[in-house]
C-alpha positions in Angstrom: 125.5 41.7 261.1 122.2 41.4 259.3 121.1 38.6 261.6 121.8 40.8 264.6 119.9 43.6 263.0 116.9 41.4 262.3 117.0 40.1 265.9 116.9 43.6 267.3 113.9 44.4 265.1 112.2 41.2 266.2 112.7 41.9 269.9 111.2 45.3 269.6 108.2 44.1 267.5 107.5 41.5 270.2 107.1 44.5 272.7 104.2 46.4 271.2 103.9 48.8 274.2 107.5 49.9 273.9 107.2 50.1 270.1 104.2 52.4 270.4 105.3 54.7 273.2 109.0 54.8 272.1 108.5 55.3 268.3 105.0 55.3 267.0 103.3 57.6 269.6 104.9 60.7 268.1 103.2 60.5 264.7 99.9 59.5 266.4 100.0 62.5 268.7 101.0 64.7 265.8 98.0 63.5 263.8 95.6 64.1 266.7 97.1 67.6 267.2 96.6 68.4 263.5 93.0 67.1 263.6 92.2 69.3 266.6 93.9 72.3 265.1 92.1 71.9 261.8 88.8 71.6 263.7 89.4 74.8 265.6 90.3 76.7 262.4 87.2 75.4 260.7 85.0 76.4 263.6 86.4 79.9 263.7 87.0 80.6 260.0 84.8 78.0 258.2 87.8 77.0 256.2 90.3 74.2 256.7 93.2 75.2 254.4 94.0 78.0 252.0 93.8 77.5 248.2 96.8 76.5 246.2 98.4 74.7 249.1 101.5 72.7 248.5 101.0 69.4 250.3 104.6 68.3 249.9 105.9 71.5 251.4 103.3 71.2 254.3 104.6 67.6 254.9 108.2 68.9 254.9 107.3 71.4 257.6 105.6 68.8 259.6 108.9 67.0 260.0 109.9 69.7 262.4 108.3 67.5 265.0 111.7 65.8 265.2 112.9 68.8 267.2 110.0 68.8 269.7 111.1 68.3 273.3 108.2 66.0 274.0 109.0 64.0 270.9 112.6 63.7 272.0 111.5 62.4 275.4 109.4 59.7 273.9 112.0 58.8 271.3 114.7 58.7 274.1 112.6 56.2 276.0 112.5 53.9 273.0 116.2 54.2 272.2 117.3 53.8 275.8 115.1 50.7 276.2 116.8 49.0 273.2 120.3 49.6 274.6 119.3 48.9 278.2 117.6 45.6 277.6 120.8 43.6 277.7 122.0 45.2 280.9 118.6 44.6 282.5 118.4 40.9 281.7 122.2 40.3 281.9 122.3 38.8 278.4 125.5 40.5 277.2 127.6 37.5 278.3 125.6 35.4 275.9 125.9 37.8 272.9 129.5 38.9 273.3 131.2 35.6 272.4 129.0 35.2 269.3 129.7 38.6 267.6 132.0 41.5 267.7 131.2 44.4 269.9 131.1 46.8 266.9 128.4 44.6 265.3 126.4 44.3 268.5 126.4 48.1 269.1 125.8 48.9 265.4 122.9 46.5 265.2 121.1 48.3 268.1 121.9 51.7 266.6 120.6 50.7 263.2 117.4 49.2 264.7 116.7 52.5 266.4 117.3 54.4 263.2 115.0 52.0 261.3 112.1 52.7 263.7 112.8 56.4 263.8 112.7 56.5 260.0 109.4 54.6 260.1 108.1 57.2 262.6 109.1 60.1 260.3 107.5 58.4 257.3 104.3 58.0 259.3 104.4 61.7 260.1 104.6 62.6 256.4 101.9 60.2 255.4 99.5 61.2 258.1 100.0 64.9 257.3 99.3 64.4 253.6 96.3 62.1 254.2 94.8 64.3 256.9 95.1 67.4 254.7 93.2 65.7 251.9 90.6 64.0 254.1 89.7 67.1 256.1 89.5 69.3 253.0 87.1 66.8 251.4 85.1 66.4 254.6 84.6 70.1 255.4 84.9 71.8 252.0 83.7 69.0 249.7 86.5 69.7 247.3 90.3 69.2 246.9 92.5 72.2 247.0 94.4 73.2 243.9 97.4 71.0 244.5 100.5 71.2 242.4 103.1 68.4 243.0 106.3 70.1 242.0 109.7 68.4 241.7 111.4 71.1 243.8 108.9 70.5 246.6 109.7 66.7 246.6 113.4 67.6 246.8 112.7 69.9 249.7 110.7 67.1 251.4 113.5 64.7 251.0 116.1 67.1 252.4 113.8 68.0 255.3 113.5 64.2 256.0 117.2 63.8 256.0 117.7 66.7 258.4 115.1 65.2 260.8 116.8 61.8 260.5 120.2 63.3 261.2 118.8 65.1 264.3 117.4 61.9 265.6 120.6 60.1 264.8 122.4 62.5 267.1 119.7 61.8 269.8 120.3 58.1 269.3 124.0 58.5 269.7 123.6 60.6 272.8 121.1 58.3 274.5 123.1 55.2 273.5 126.3 56.7 275.0 124.7 57.7 278.3 122.9 54.3 278.6 126.2 52.5 278.0 128.1 54.6 280.5 125.6 54.5 283.3 123.8 51.1 282.5 120.6 53.0 283.3 117.6 54.0 281.2 116.4 56.8 283.3 119.9 58.3 283.5 119.9 58.5 279.7 116.3 59.7 279.1 116.3 62.6 281.4 119.5 64.3 280.2 118.4 63.8 276.5 115.1 65.5 277.3 116.7 68.3 279.3 119.2 68.9 276.5 116.4 69.7 274.1 114.3 71.6 276.6 117.4 73.6 277.8 118.3 74.4 274.2 114.9 76.0 273.7 115.2 78.0 276.9 118.7 79.2 275.9 117.4 80.2 272.4 114.6 82.2 274.1 117.0 83.9 276.5 119.7 84.7 273.9 117.2 85.8 271.2 118.1 86.3 267.5 121.8 85.8 266.8 124.0 85.6 263.8 125.6 82.4 265.2 124.0 79.0 265.8 124.0 77.9 269.4 126.2 74.8 269.4 123.5 72.4 270.5 121.7 69.8 268.4 118.2 71.4 268.4 119.2 74.9 267.4 121.6 73.5 264.8 118.8 71.4 263.3 116.4 74.3 263.3 119.0 76.5 261.5 119.5 73.7 258.9 115.8 73.2 258.5 115.2 77.0 258.1 117.8 77.1 255.4 116.1 74.3 253.5 112.4 75.3 254.0 112.5 79.1 254.2 115.7 80.0 252.4 117.4 81.2 255.5 121.1 82.2 255.6 123.3 79.5 254.1 126.1 80.0 256.5 123.8 79.3 259.4 122.6 76.1 257.6 126.2 74.9 257.0 127.0 75.8 260.7 124.0 73.7 261.8 125.2 70.8 259.7 128.7 71.0 261.1 127.4 71.1 264.7 125.1 68.1 264.2 127.9 66.1 262.6 130.2 67.0 265.4 127.7 65.9 268.1 127.0 62.7 266.2 130.7 61.7 265.8 131.6 62.6 269.4 128.6 60.9 271.0 129.0 57.8 268.9 132.7 57.7 269.7 132.1 58.0 273.4 129.4 55.3 273.4 131.5 53.0 271.2 134.7 53.3 273.3 132.7 52.8 276.6 131.0 49.8 275.2 134.4 48.4 274.0 136.0 48.7 277.4 133.2 47.2 279.5 133.5 43.7 281.0 130.4 42.4 279.2 131.4 38.7 279.5 130.3 38.8 283.2 127.1 40.9 282.7 
């Protein structure tokens, strides 16, 4: 299993364009957006950030990028490419006799999670560093920063929520790619699911129940952790995300198990 996992990592590292656009472009674009936003704020207000800012809490809020529809589109491209590669090059017939199907599917899934985790870590690091650098550059001083233990716990919980949300995205994209043997057929529905959830939330408006879709569920869970929102909405969001993860992974796993891969 570890050898298969390392092989998946090696294959993706050998494709720098796919690695960048599928997993690393999101933190890069988030960093560029924050630079532009801080620059606009400085031009208009001659101030980059307020005093007594909690950098860890700011980093925790930056992890909300995991629910962005454009981020989901880019991540879905990277995830689908990993699962589609063996169908494209007809290499399943070489891999299937050497390892169990569970190990093959799990290795690809874990490789996706590893690079998604790296992407989230880069989002956090870039947010913290940019906040410090821009403050020193424009204001020639550091803000009054207090690194509190509860802020670190909040950051850790927010990171776990974002990783859970992206785990659901991975399971959905993997299942569709396996069922259709097509990358485009997996990327577009994953993007439309997130975009459609945003449109539904705008149409429905404030509600006491969480819309049973991954994006609204993760937002409810994130709001509970970061802003002290209603606990029952947070638990509902966790239950919805868990259900999507289990169902999507089960569909993808069963479809992969039943395919005639020895001839593909």
